[in-house]
C-alpha positions as CSV (number, residue, x, y, z in Angstrom):
1,M,128.3,61.8,35.7
2,R,130.0,58.4,35.8
3,L,132.5,59.6,38.3
4,L,129.8,59.3,41.0
5,L,129.8,55.6,40.5
6,A,133.1,55.5,42.4
7,L,131.6,57.1,45.4
8,P,130.9,55.2,48.7
9,H,127.3,54.6,49.7
10,L,126.1,53.9,46.2
11,A,122.5,53.5,47.3
12,L,122.4,57.2,48.0
13,L,124.6,58.7,45.3
14,L,123.7,57.8,41.7
15,L,123.1,61.0,39.8
16,A,123.8,59.0,36.5
17,L,120.6,57.1,37.0
18,P,117.2,58.5,36.0
19,A,115.1,59.8,38.9
20,A,112.0,57.7,39.7
21,A,110.3,60.6,41.5
22,A,109.0,63.7,39.8
23,D,111.9,65.9,38.5
24,L,112.2,69.7,39.0
25,P,109.5,71.4,37.0
26,P,110.4,74.0,34.3
27,L,110.8,77.6,35.3
28,P,108.4,79.9,33.4
29,P,110.3,81.7,30.7
30,E,109.2,85.1,32.1
31,D,111.0,84.2,35.3
32,H,114.3,83.4,33.7
33,A,115.6,87.0,33.8
34,Q,115.7,86.8,37.6
35,W,118.1,83.8,37.4
36,Q,120.5,84.7,34.6
37,A,123.5,84.1,37.0
38,I,122.6,80.4,36.8
39,G,123.8,78.7,33.7
40,R,125.2,75.6,32.0
41,V,128.7,74.3,32.5
42,N,129.3,72.6,29.2
43,T,132.1,70.1,28.6
44,K,133.4,68.6,25.4
45,G,135.8,65.9,24.4
46,Y,136.4,63.1,22.0
47,N,132.9,61.7,21.1
48,R,131.6,63.1,24.4
49,R,129.5,66.0,25.5
50,G,128.5,66.8,29.1
51,M,126.6,69.3,31.1
52,C,126.4,70.4,34.7
53,S,124.8,73.5,36.3
54,G,126.7,76.4,37.7
55,T,126.3,79.8,39.3
56,L,128.1,83.1,38.7
57,V,129.3,84.2,42.2
58,A,131.6,87.0,40.9
59,P,131.8,88.5,37.4
60,D,134.4,86.0,36.4
61,L,133.9,83.1,38.9
62,V,131.4,80.2,38.6
63,L,130.5,77.9,41.4
64,T,129.8,74.3,40.5
65,A,130.5,70.7,41.8
66,A,134.0,69.3,41.7
67,H,132.9,66.1,39.9
68,C,131.7,68.3,37.0
69,V,135.3,69.1,36.1
70,A,136.4,65.4,36.1
71,G,136.6,63.1,33.1
72,A,135.1,59.6,32.8
73,E,138.0,58.1,34.6
74,G,138.1,60.7,37.3
75,D,141.1,62.6,35.9
76,P,140.8,66.4,35.8
77,L,139.5,68.0,32.6
78,R,141.6,70.5,30.7
79,P,140.1,74.0,31.2
80,E,139.7,74.5,27.5
81,R,137.1,71.8,27.4
82,L,134.8,73.8,29.7
83,H,132.5,76.7,28.8
84,F,129.9,78.5,30.9
85,V,126.7,79.9,29.4
86,A,124.7,82.1,31.7
87,G,120.9,82.2,31.5
88,W,120.7,79.6,28.7
89,L,117.1,79.5,27.4
90,G,116.5,77.5,24.2
91,G,119.4,79.1,22.3
92,D,119.3,82.5,23.9
93,Y,121.6,83.4,26.8
94,A,122.6,86.3,29.0
95,D,126.4,86.0,28.4
96,H,129.0,83.3,28.0
97,A,132.8,82.7,28.4
98,A,135.4,80.0,28.1
99,V,136.9,78.7,31.3
100,A,140.5,79.9,31.8
101,S,141.2,77.8,34.9
102,Y,139.6,76.2,37.8
103,E,140.2,75.1,41.4
104,V,138.6,72.3,43.3
105,H,138.2,72.1,47.0
106,P,141.5,70.9,48.5
107,Q,139.7,68.0,50.2
108,A,137.6,67.0,47.2
109,Y,139.7,64.1,46.0
110,A,141.4,61.1,47.5
111,G,143.1,59.4,44.5
112,H,140.4,59.0,41.8
113,R,137.6,59.1,44.4
114,I,135.6,62.1,45.4
115,D,134.8,63.1,48.9
116,I,131.2,64.2,48.5
117,E,131.4,66.5,51.6
118,H,133.8,68.7,49.7
119,D,132.3,68.4,46.2
120,L,133.0,72.0,45.3
121,A,134.8,73.7,42.4
122,L,135.3,77.4,41.4
123,L,135.8,78.1,37.7
124,T,137.7,81.3,36.6
125,L,136.3,82.6,33.3
126,A,138.4,84.0,30.5
127,Q,136.6,87.3,30.9
128,P,134.0,88.7,33.3
129,L,130.4,88.5,32.3
130,E,127.8,91.3,32.1
131,V,125.5,89.4,34.5
132,T,124.8,90.2,38.1
133,P,126.2,87.4,40.3
134,L,124.2,85.7,43.1
135,T,125.3,86.2,46.7
136,L,126.5,83.5,49.1
137,G,124.6,82.9,52.3
138,G,125.9,81.5,55.6
139,T,128.3,78.7,56.2
140,L,127.5,75.3,57.7
141,G,127.2,76.5,61.2
142,D,124.7,79.2,60.2
143,A,122.5,76.7,58.3
144,P,119.0,78.3,57.8
145,A,115.6,76.6,58.1
146,P,113.6,75.5,55.0
147,P,112.1,76.1,52.6
148,F,115.0,75.9,50.2
149,A,115.2,76.5,46.4
150,V,116.9,74.2,43.9
151,I,117.5,75.6,40.4
152,G,119.4,74.2,37.4
153,Y,119.4,72.3,34.1
154,H,118.8,68.6,33.8
155,D,118.7,65.9,31.1
156,L,115.0,66.0,30.5
157,R,115.0,69.8,29.9
158,P,118.6,70.7,29.1
159,N,117.6,74.0,27.4
160,R,115.7,75.8,30.1
161,L,115.9,76.2,33.8
162,S,114.0,73.9,36.2
163,A,113.3,74.9,39.8
164,R,111.5,74.3,43.0
165,F,111.2,76.8,45.8
166,D,109.5,74.6,48.5
167,C,112.2,72.0,49.3
168,G,112.4,70.7,52.8
169,G,115.8,69.8,54.2
170,A,118.1,69.4,57.2
171,L,121.7,68.9,57.9
172,D,122.9,65.3,57.7
173,H,126.4,65.2,59.1
174,A,128.4,67.7,56.9
175,L,125.8,67.7,54.1
176,L,122.4,69.2,53.5
177,R,119.7,66.5,52.7
178,L,116.9,67.9,50.6
179,S,113.4,66.6,49.9
180,C,113.4,67.7,46.3
181,P,114.7,65.1,43.7
182,V,117.2,66.1,41.1
183,R,118.4,64.6,37.8
184,H,121.6,64.2,35.8
185,G,122.7,67.7,34.9
186,N,121.5,69.4,38.1
187,S,124.9,68.7,39.6
188,G,126.7,71.9,40.5
189,G,123.5,73.9,40.6
190,P,122.7,76.2,43.6
191,V,120.7,75.5,46.7
192,L,119.3,78.8,48.0
193,T,117.4,80.2,50.9
194,Q,115.6,83.5,51.2
195,T,116.9,86.1,53.7
196,D,115.3,89.6,53.9
197,G,113.6,89.0,50.6
198,N,116.8,88.0,48.8
199,W,117.8,84.5,47.6
200,R,121.3,83.5,48.7
201,I,123.4,80.4,47.9
202,I,123.9,78.1,50.8
203,G,125.0,74.9,48.9
204,V,125.7,73.1,45.7
205,V,123.8,70.0,44.4
206,S,126.0,66.9,44.4
207,A,123.9,63.7,44.3
208,T,120.6,62.0,44.7
209,N,118.9,58.7,45.3
210,A,115.8,59.7,43.3
211,Q,113.9,60.6,46.5
212,T,116.1,62.9,48.4
213,S,119.1,64.9,47.2
214,L,122.4,65.8,48.8
215,A,124.0,69.3,48.7
216,V,127.4,70.5,49.9
217,P,127.1,73.6,52.0
218,V,129.2,76.6,51.2
219,D,132.3,76.7,53.4
220,R,135.2,78.9,54.5
221,W,137.4,77.7,51.6
222,L,134.8,79.0,49.1
223,R,134.1,82.3,50.8
224,D,137.8,83.1,51.2
225,R,138.2,82.9,47.4
226,L,135.7,85.5,46.6
227,P,136.7,89.2,46.4
228,H,136.1,90.9,49.7
229,G,134.0,94.0,49.9
230,A,132.1,93.4,46.6
231,L,128.3,93.8,46.3
232,Y,127.8,90.1,45.8
233,T,129.9,89.1,48.8
234,P,128.0,89.0,52.1
């Protein structure tokens, strides 16, 4: 999204540019059922269509990147311009809903610039979906070791999920730097790690320089906004 052009350290953070390295490969259609909580966050406006990735983390809550709910000039989009489609696969989907409201991380913006270290947003859907949410993993201080998984939709294959499950990575200040490249559209998609045989969300894709990618780890702000005691809450 063009909003990322306003970020500092432009050499690192240009999701709007095509990736020079190999992109995430397509997920086999037979594996889509396992990942129906991941979907497309679609935006619409005058002569404009947009797409990010997002993940259902509660029946009516979708986790994505803060820059995905910003317009071309960095101003917040109206919720009615946003729609979430879970498990989108070439015209089929698991469920969908309009976005009733959303909240961005309180430290996400300074004026019209975004602080990539807090590039998180939580969308509230107009109604809960009949899809099992994915579960959050640990916070920054509990950062697990690789391999990591990156799953989402991108501009080369907007109608099916793409994924890698073998990404290296390590903390770089307050961000998670991953060895897997991403493309425009992967923004907002989940970064996951496997614990006791279950994949859990530990971060959200934010940016790339076509060789490595940057993800924002889940934090206390996000965890405090999920219903406590639910099956999908750790």
